C-alpha positions in Angstrom: 112.7 48.2 138.8 112.4 45.8 136.1 115.1 47.4 134.4 117.8 46.6 137.0 116.6 43.1 137.0 117.1 42.8 133.3 120.6 44.2 133.8 121.4 41.6 136.2 120.2 38.8 134.1 122.0 40.2 131.2 125.2 40.3 133.4 124.8 36.6 134.5 124.1 35.6 131.1 127.4 37.0 130.0 129.3 35.2 132.9 129.3 37.6 135.7 129.1 35.8 139.0 125.4 36.4 140.5 126.8 37.9 143.5 128.9 40.5 141.4 125.8 41.1 139.1 123.4 41.8 141.9 126.1 44.1 143.7 126.6 46.2 140.7 122.9 46.9 140.2 121.6 46.9 143.8 120.1 50.0 145.1 118.0 51.0 148.1 114.4 50.5 147.8 112.0 53.4 147.9 110.3 54.1 151.2 107.2 52.2 151.4 103.7 53.4 152.1 104.0 52.8 155.8 107.6 54.5 156.3 105.9 57.7 157.6 104.1 55.6 160.2 107.2 53.6 161.5 107.3 55.4 164.8 103.7 55.0 165.4 103.8 51.3 164.3 106.8 50.5 166.5 104.9 52.2 169.4 101.9 50.1 169.0 103.3 46.8 167.7 106.1 47.0 169.9 104.0 46.4 173.0 104.2 43.1 175.0 100.7 41.7 174.0 98.1 42.2 171.5 95.8 43.6 174.1 98.5 46.3 174.8 98.8 46.9 171.3 95.2 47.5 170.6 94.7 49.4 173.6 97.5 51.9 172.3 96.1 52.0 168.9 92.7 53.0 170.5 94.4 55.9 172.3 96.0 57.1 169.1 92.5 56.7 167.3 90.8 58.9 170.1 93.4 61.5 169.2 92.2 61.4 165.8 94.5 59.4 163.9 92.7 57.8 161.0 95.5 55.2 160.4 95.0 53.8 164.1 91.2 54.0 163.6 91.6 51.7 160.5 94.0 49.4 162.3 91.6 49.1 165.2 88.9 47.9 162.9 91.0 45.6 161.0 92.1 44.0 164.0 88.8 43.7 165.6 87.4 41.6 162.6 89.5 38.6 163.4 89.3 36.1 166.1 90.6 37.5 169.3 92.2 34.4 170.4 94.0 34.1 167.0 95.0 37.7 167.1 96.7 37.2 170.6 98.3 34.0 169.5 99.7 35.5 166.1 101.0 38.5 168.1 102.8 36.4 170.5 104.3 34.1 167.8 105.7 37.1 166.0 107.2 38.2 169.0 108.6 34.8 170.0 110.0 34.3 166.6 112.4 37.3 167.0 114.1 35.1 169.8 114.2 31.9 167.9 117.6 30.7 166.3 116.6 29.1 163.1 114.2 29.1 160.2 113.2 25.6 161.2 112.1 26.7 164.8 110.1 29.6 163.3 108.3 27.2 160.8 107.6 24.7 163.7 105.9 27.6 165.7 103.9 28.8 162.6 103.0 25.0 162.3 101.6 24.8 165.7 99.5 27.9 165.3 98.1 26.7 161.9 97.4 23.0 163.2 95.5 24.3 166.1 93.7 27.2 164.3 92.2 24.3 161.9 91.1 21.9 164.5 87.2 21.6 164.4 86.8 23.3 167.8 88.9 26.3 166.6 87.6 29.6 165.2 88.8 29.3 161.6 85.6 27.5 160.7 83.6 30.0 162.5 85.3 32.6 160.4 84.5 30.6 157.2 80.9 30.2 158.3 80.6 34.0 158.9 82.3 35.2 155.7 81.6 32.5 153.1 78.9 30.1 154.0 76.1 32.2 155.8 77.8 35.5 154.7 76.4 37.3 157.6 79.8 38.9 158.5 79.0 38.3 162.2 81.4 35.7 163.6 80.7 34.4 167.2 84.2 34.4 168.4 85.0 32.5 171.7 86.0 34.5 173.6 84.3 37.4 172.1 86.9 40.1 172.8 90.7 40.4 173.1 90.4 41.4 176.7 88.9 37.8 177.5 91.8 36.2 176.1 93.9 34.5 178.8 97.7 33.9 178.5 96.7 30.2 179.1 94.7 30.2 175.8 97.6 31.8 173.9 99.9 29.3 175.6 97.7 26.2 174.3 97.7 27.7 170.5 101.5 27.7 170.6 102.6 24.8 172.8 104.8 22.0 171.1 102.5 19.3 169.5 104.4 16.3 170.8 104.7 13.7 168.2 102.9 15.8 165.5 105.4 18.5 165.8 106.6 19.7 162.4 110.0 18.9 161.5 112.2 19.8 158.3 112.6 16.2 157.3 
């Protein structure tokens, strides 16, 4: 709430230590829009791969779950290779020990996604240039993405690796 923020700012202006001011006015956030879906989200997105996640979402969708139907549609709009690599990167980040390691992993993904042979440019072509909304992904489906393709997207960049310096 903006009222709490104003109270914290006023307390700090009066000389209260910022940590104490925050603690005095802190509260639990209201549950977000997806809170009611936490079990389903964990069930689907806790899978070992993007393909397993989408397969679980498809099962939920077949059972009449409109949220799962929409999730499958949204995922399907994106590059299958990028979906698989992003999914793996998120899972890998859970095991990394520092923010720097997470940023390096994200940089590898972004670096390779922007290469001329990568699919980012195909997405731009389909959505912005030609506006045909029909990207020609390679591979065309998530089922065709191999672990080697994902490994290649996330592998260290050698001398081009990101560092915090």
